[in-house]
C-alpha positions in Angstrom: 0.0 0.0 0.0 2.9 2.3 0.8 4.4 1.7 -2.6 1.2 2.3 -4.4 0.5 5.6 -2.6 4.1 6.7 -3.3 3.8 6.0 -7.0 0.5 7.9 -7.2 2.1 10.9 -5.5 5.0 10.9 -7.9 2.7 10.8 -10.9 2.9 14.4 -12.4 -0.7 14.3 -13.7 -2.0 13.4 -10.3 0.1 16.1 -8.7 -1.3 18.7 -11.0 -4.9 17.5 -10.2 -4.3 17.7 -6.5 -2.7 21.1 -6.9 -5.6 22.4 -9.0 -8.2 21.1 -6.5 -6.4 22.8 -3.6 -5.8 26.2 -5.3 -8.7 26.6 -7.6 -10.6 29.9 -7.3 -14.0 31.4 -8.1 -14.1 34.0 -10.8 -17.5 35.4 -10.0 -16.8 38.6 -11.8 -17.0 36.8 -15.1 -20.7 36.3 -14.6 -21.5 39.5 -12.8 -25.0 40.0 -14.2 -26.2 36.6 -12.9 -24.9 37.0 -9.4 -26.1 40.5 -9.2 -29.6 39.3 -10.1 -29.4 36.6 -7.5 -28.4 39.1 -4.8 -31.2 41.4 -5.8 -33.7 38.5 -5.3 -32.4 38.0 -1.8 -32.7 41.8 -1.1 -36.2 41.7 -2.5 -37.3 38.8 -0.2 -35.9 40.8 2.7 -37.8 43.9 1.8 -41.1 42.1 1.2 -42.2 42.0 4.9 -41.8 45.8 5.3 -43.5 46.7 2.0 -46.3 44.1 2.4 -47.1 45.2 5.9 -47.3 48.8 4.7 -49.9 47.8 2.2 -51.7 45.6 4.7 -51.8 48.4 7.3 -53.2 50.9 4.7 -55.8 48.4 3.5 -56.7 47.6 7.1 -57.5 51.3 7.9 -59.5 51.4 4.6 -61.6 48.5 5.7 -62.0 49.9 9.2 -63.1 53.2 7.7 -65.8 51.4 5.7 -66.8 49.3 8.7 -67.1 52.2 11.1 -69.3 54.0 8.5 -72.2 51.7 9.3 -72.1 52.6 13.0 -71.3 56.3 12.9 -72.1 58.3 9.8 -74.9 56.1 8.3 -77.4 56.9 11.2 -76.6 60.6 10.8 -77.1 60.5 7.1 -80.4 58.7 7.5 -81.5 61.3 10.0 -80.7 64.0 7.5 -82.7 62.2 4.9 -85.7 61.9 7.3 -85.4 65.6 8.1 -85.5 66.4 4.4 -88.7 64.4 4.0 -90.3 66.1 7.0 -89.4 69.6 5.8 -90.4 69.1 2.2 -94.0 70.4 2.7 -92.7 73.6 4.3 -89.9 74.2 1.7 -91.8 73.2 -1.3 -90.9 70.8 -4.1 -87.9 72.5 -5.6 -86.8 69.5 -7.6 -88.2 66.3 -9.1 -86.7 64.0 -6.5 -87.8 63.7 -2.9 -84.4 62.4 -1.9 -81.0 62.6 -3.5 -79.6 59.3 -4.9 -77.0 59.1 -2.1 -79.8 59.6 0.5 -81.9 56.8 -1.1 -78.9 54.5 -0.9 -78.4 55.4 2.7 -82.0 54.7 3.6 -81.9 51.4 1.8 -78.7 50.4 3.7 -80.3 51.3 7.0 -83.5 49.4 6.2 -81.5 46.3 5.3 -79.5 46.6 8.5 -82.6 47.0 10.8 -84.5 44.2 9.1 -81.6 41.7 9.2 -80.8 42.6 12.8 -84.4 42.0 13.8 -84.4 38.6 12.0 -81.2 37.6 13.7 -82.9 37.6 17.0 -84.7 34.4 16.0 -81.4 32.6 15.8 -79.9 31.3 19.1 -76.2 31.7 19.2 -75.8 29.3 22.1 -77.7 26.6 20.2 -75.5 26.9 17.1 -72.4 26.8 19.3 -73.4 23.6 21.1 -74.5 22.0 17.8 -71.1 22.7 16.3 -69.3 21.6 19.5 -70.9 18.2 19.3 -69.2 17.4 16.0 -65.9 15.6 15.5 -62.6 17.4 14.8 -62.5 16.3 11.2 -66.1 17.4 10.6 -65.4 20.8 12.1 -62.3 21.2 9.9 -64.3 20.4 6.8 -67.1 22.8 7.9 -64.6 25.6 8.5 -63.1 25.1 5.0 -66.6 25.0 3.4 -67.5 28.2 5.3 -64.4 30.0 3.9 -65.3 29.1 0.4 -68.9 30.1 0.9 -67.8 33.4 2.4 -65.7 34.2 -0.7 -68.5 33.3 -3.0 -71.0 35.4 -1.1 -68.6 38.4 -1.1 -68.0 38.1 -4.8 -71.7 38.2 -5.6 -73.1 40.3 -2.7 -71.8 43.7 -3.9 -73.4 43.1 -7.3 -76.8 42.5 -5.6 -76.4 45.7 -3.6 -75.3 47.7 -6.6 -78.3 46.4 -8.6 -80.6 47.5 -5.8 -79.0 51.0 -5.6 -79.2 51.6 -9.3 -82.8 50.3 -9.6 -83.8 52.7 -6.8 -82.0 55.7 -8.2 -82.1 55.4 -12.0 -84.4 57.9 -13.8 -87.8 56.4 -14.4 -90.4 57.5 -17.0 -93.3 56.1 -15.0 -94.1 55.8 -11.3 -95.0 52.2 -11.7 -91.4 51.4 -12.6 -90.6 52.0 -8.9 -92.2 48.6 -8.2 -89.0 47.0 -9.5 -87.2 48.1 -6.4 -89.2 45.7 -4.2 -87.8 42.4 -5.6 -84.3 43.8 -5.6 -84.7 44.9 -2.0 -86.0 41.4 -0.9 -83.1 39.8 -2.7 -80.6 42.2 -0.9 -82.2 41.5 2.5 -82.0 37.7 1.8 -78.4 37.9 0.8 -77.3 40.0 3.8 -79.2 37.7 6.2 -77.6 34.6 4.7 -74.1 36.2 4.8 -74.6 37.2 8.4 -75.6 33.7 9.4 -72.6 32.3 7.6 -70.2 34.6 9.5 -72.0 33.6 12.8 -71.3 30.0 12.1 -67.7 30.8 11.3 -67.4 32.7 14.6 -69.0 29.7 16.4 -66.6 27.2 14.9 -63.6 29.4 15.9 -65.1 29.7 19.4 -65.3 25.9 19.6 -61.6 25.8 18.6 -60.7 28.3 21.3 -62.5 26.4 24.0 -61.3 22.9 23.1 -59.1 21.4 25.7 -56.3 19.9 23.5 -56.4 22.8 21.0 -56.1 20.3 18.2 -58.9 21.9 16.1 -57.2 25.4 16.4 -53.9 23.9 15.3 -55.6 22.3 12.3 -57.3 25.6 11.4 -54.0 27.5 11.6 -52.3 24.9 9.5 -55.0 25.4 6.9 -53.4 28.8 6.3 -50.2 27.2 5.0 -52.2 25.5 2.3 -52.4 28.9 0.7 -48.6 28.8 0.2 -48.9 25.6 -1.8 -51.8 26.9 -3.8 -50.3 30.2 -4.8 -46.5 30.1 -4.7 -45.9 27.7 -7.6 -48.3 29.4 -10.0 -47.5 32.0 -12.7 -48.7 35.2 -11.2 -48.5 38.7 -12.7 -48.8 42.1 -11.1 -52.5 42.2 -11.6 -53.0 38.8 -10.0 -50.7 39.8 -7.2 -52.9 42.9 -6.7 -56.0 40.7 -6.4 -54.2 38.4 -4.0 -53.1 41.4 -1.8 -56.6 42.8 -1.6 -57.9 39.3 -0.8 -55.3 39.0 2.0 -56.3 42.5 3.4 -60.0 41.5 3.5 -59.2 38.1 5.0 -57.0 39.6 7.7 -59.6 42.2 8.7 -62.4 39.7 8.7 -60.3 37.4 11.0 -59.9 40.3 13.4 -63.7 40.8 13.5 -64.2 37.1 14.2 -61.6 37.1 17.0 -63.3 40.1 18.5 -66.7 38.3 18.5 -65.1 35.2 20.0 -63.5 37.2 22.8 -66.8 39.0 23.5 -68.7 35.7 23.7 -66.1 34.1 26.0 -66.0 37.1 28.3 -69.8 37.0 28.6 -69.7 33.3 29.5 -67.1 34.0 32.3 -69.0 37.0 33.6 -66.4 39.5 32.2 -63.6 38.1 34.4 -60.3 39.8 33.4 -58.4 36.7 34.4 -59.9 34.7 31.6 -59.0 37.5 29.1 -55.3 37.0 29.9 -55.8 33.3 29.0 -57.3 34.3 25.6 -54.7 36.8 24.6 -51.9 34.2 23.9 -54.2 32.2 21.7 -55.4 35.4 19.8 -51.7 36.4 19.3 -50.9 33.0 18.0 -53.6 33.1 15.4 -52.7 36.6 14.3 -49.0 35.8 14.1 -49.7 32.7 12.0 -51.8 34.8 9.6 -49.1 37.4 9.2 -46.3 34.8 8.8 -48.2 32.9 6.1 -48.9 36.2 4.2 -45.2 37.2 4.3 -43.9 33.8 3.2 -46.5 33.5 0.4 -45.8 37.0 -1.0 -42.0 36.6 -0.6 -41.9 33.5 -2.7 -44.5 34.7 -5.2 -42.4 37.8 -6.0 -39.2 35.7 -6.1 -40.6 33.1 -8.6 -42.2 35.7 -10.8 -39.4 38.2 -10.8 -41.6 41.0 -9.2 -39.8 43.8 -7.4 -40.8 44.8 -3.9 -41.7 48.4 -5.1 -44.9 47.0 -6.7 -46.6 47.2 -3.2 -46.0 50.9 -3.2 -47.8 51.0 -6.5 -50.7 49.1 -5.0 -50.9 51.6 -2.1 -50.9 54.5 -4.6 -53.7 52.9 -6.6 -55.8 52.4 -3.4 -55.1 56.0 -2.4 -56.1 57.2 -5.9 -59.4 55.4 -5.6 -60.0 56.9 -2.1 -59.4 60.5 -3.3 -61.4 59.9 -6.4 -64.4 58.8 -4.4 -64.2 61.9 -2.3 -64.6 64.3 -5.2 -67.9 66.0 -6.1 -68.1 64.2 -9.4 -67.6 60.8 -7.9 -70.1 58.2 -9.0 -69.8 55.9 -6.0 -69.3 56.0 -2.3 -65.8 55.2 -0.9 -67.2 52.3 1.3 -68.6 50.7 -1.9 -65.3 51.2 -3.6 -63.6 49.3 -0.8 -66.2 46.5 -1.1 -65.7 46.2 -4.9 -61.9 46.3 -4.6 -61.4 43.9 -1.7 -64.6 42.0 -1.5 -65.3 43.3 2.0 -69.0 44.1 2.6 -69.4 45.8 5.9 -73.2 45.2 6.5 -73.1 41.4 7.4 -70.2 41.8 9.8 -71.7 45.0 11.3 -75.1 43.3 11.9 -73.4 40.3 13.6 -71.2 42.5 15.8 -74.3 44.5 16.9 -76.1 41.3 17.6 -73.3 39.9 19.8 -72.7 43.1 21.7 -76.4 43.6 22.4 -76.7 40.0 23.7 -73.5 40.2 25.7 -74.1 43.6 27.4 -77.4 44.5 29.1 -78.3 48.1 28.6 -80.5 49.2 31.5 -80.8 52.5 33.2 -79.6 56.1 32.5 -76.0 55.3 33.2 -76.0 52.5 30.6 -77.5 54.7 27.9 -75.0 57.4 28.8 -72.2 54.8 28.2 -73.8 53.9 24.9 -73.8 57.5 23.9 -70.2 58.0 24.9 -69.3 54.8 22.9 -71.0 56.2 19.9 -69.2 59.5 20.2 -65.9 57.7 20.6 -66.5 55.6 17.5 -67.5 58.7 15.6 -64.3 60.4 16.7 -62.3 57.4 15.7 -64.0 57.4 12.3 -63.2 61.0 11.7 -59.6 60.7 12.7 -59.1 57.6 10.6 -60.6 59.4 7.6 -58.4 62.4 8.1 -55.3 60.2 8.4 -56.2 58.2 5.3 -56.8 61.3 3.3 -53.5 62.8 4.4 -51.6 59.6 3.6 -53.3 59.3 0.2 -52.4 62.9 -0.7 -48.7 62.1 0.1 -48.8 58.9 -2.0 -50.5 60.7 -4.9 -48.0 63.6 -4.8 -45.1 61.2 -4.6 -46.3 59.4 -7.7 -47.0 62.7 -9.6 -50.6 61.8 -10.1 -52.3 65.0 -9.0 -53.4 65.9 -12.5 -55.3 62.6 -12.9 -57.6 63.4 -10.1 -59.1 66.3 -12.1 -59.8 64.2 -15.2 -63.4 63.1 -15.8 -64.5 59.8 -14.3 -64.3 56.6 -16.4 -67.1 56.1 -18.8 -66.9 52.4 -19.0 -69.7 51.6 -16.6 -71.8 54.7 -16.7 -74.8 54.0 -18.7 -75.8 57.6 -19.0 -72.6 58.7 -20.7 -74.2 58.4 -24.2 -76.9 60.8 -23.1 -74.5 63.3 -21.7 -72.3 63.1 -24.9 -75.4 63.7 -27.0 -76.4 66.7 -24.9 -73.0 68.2 -25.2 -73.1 67.8 -28.9 -76.5 69.5 -29.1 -75.4 72.4 -26.8 -72.0 72.8 -28.4 -73.0 75.7 -30.8 -74.7 77.7 -28.0 -72.7 76.9 -24.9 -69.4 78.9 -24.6 -66.4 77.0 -23.5 -66.0 77.0 -19.7 -63.2 78.9 -18.0 -60.8 76.2 -16.8 -60.1 76.9 -13.1 -58.3 73.6 -12.9 -57.5 72.5 -16.5 -57.8 68.9 -17.4 -54.4 67.8 -18.6 -53.8 65.7 -21.7 -52.4 62.2 -21.5 -48.9 62.0 -20.2 -46.1 60.9 -22.5 -46.0 57.5 -20.9 -49.6 56.9 -21.8 -49.3 58.2 -25.3 -46.3 56.0 -25.9 -43.9 58.9 -26.8 -40.3 58.1 -26.4 -39.6 61.1 -24.3 -41.3 59.8 -21.2 -39.1 59.9 -18.2 -38.1 56.6 -16.5 -38.7 58.0 -13.1 -42.4 58.8 -13.7 -42.8 55.4 -15.3 -41.3 53.8 -12.2 -43.3 55.7 -9.6 -46.7 55.9 -11.3 -49.0 52.8 -11.0 -49.5 50.9 -14.2 -52.5 51.9 -16.3 -54.0 48.4 -16.0 -54.1 48.8 -12.2 -56.1 52.0 -12.4 -58.6 50.4 -14.8 -59.3 47.5 -12.5 -62.4 48.4 -10.5 -64.2 45.2 -9.4 -62.0 42.7 -7.7 -63.1 40.4 -4.9 -61.3 38.0 -2.7 -62.2 35.2 -5.1 -59.3 36.5 -7.3 -61.5 37.2 -10.4 -63.0 40.1 -12.1 -66.8 40.7 -12.1 -67.8 42.4 -15.2 
């Protein structure tokens, strides 16, 4: 053996091989572009949590603004509509409408909320809870998955039902008998909101059973169900538009889970006579559920952007697009309310969740006596203050995002004419009045298309980088199902 090893070491070819293996180097600079790209992917994955949470936080406050609207401003707007009806005989009929279209929509929302809330009293929350508690773990896991799918389907179709009701109630009608068509649409809307509220109640009851189970096996299975999203989304070809849909769906899902957790905490505190010691036992479980939701979203978006070569700056474009929609809905020529815009974009419909939360709070807290009513009034004023502060904060942040993206001029353009059925009438009227109507004095002129939109070669790369894509601004009806409703 010694002779064989000595002969091998004296072999010049073998000596060169060993010398090469020991002294070989890496000439990475010969493939600089490849390794630079790989390094940028690592940096992108590290920036995803920060950029994603910025988008999630902005979307969370948007959903909260639309959710608080049902408790704070909607009663006041309905009260103003009622005062208008009461003062019409004194002021005289100055116009053809008794109520403005926005006031009609507010009254319809309030009627739906009151009717569904009154019908929810016939459902016993405790009976549903014990009925679900008697099922096996596997059945409850299947039920929870079925409820999630049903919630997405309801959210995708529910806003269309409400939009059909609002348009049927406010569209110009040639005859008074045409108003009868509002009745079937109203019944359909009430039926939908009631079913969606019951569905969310069953979801909250299932989650409550998972919280109160001794071995926490059901809660673990439900949390592991979130990781199925990673398998279903990471290995697919996803573009920027699909990623925008996914982000809006995650915003809605996270906000809805917070509402469900709030309902579960209220029900548990009621059962334990509002003992603060039990609240400290619930907080770790709530934190665990929230952390798992956040971790799944971060991992999912990090790998989706990595596999599809999408930069982390795309989330700032998504925030700018949401801010643009918010500011557009606040203008005088806006054709929709901002709460409906959030519902169309994210699939979050506030009415069912608001009805269920009111139902749970009213059954958990007994309001009796002058002191209790004073507390209710103070709670309403506090929610109203929170709503106003949240709206001011959102408007300020939206203005900063729009200014940073150089999109101020787009806010003064006329609204899109894709979905407005009356645009043909307005265009014909303008053509008829063109010879006689002088051109208006442009206080804030409507700018022409930018160089980037016209396709001119002189468009700056900075504006192209900071301005959201044109396709994102044209998307107007996305839900958490990840598809477009035309």
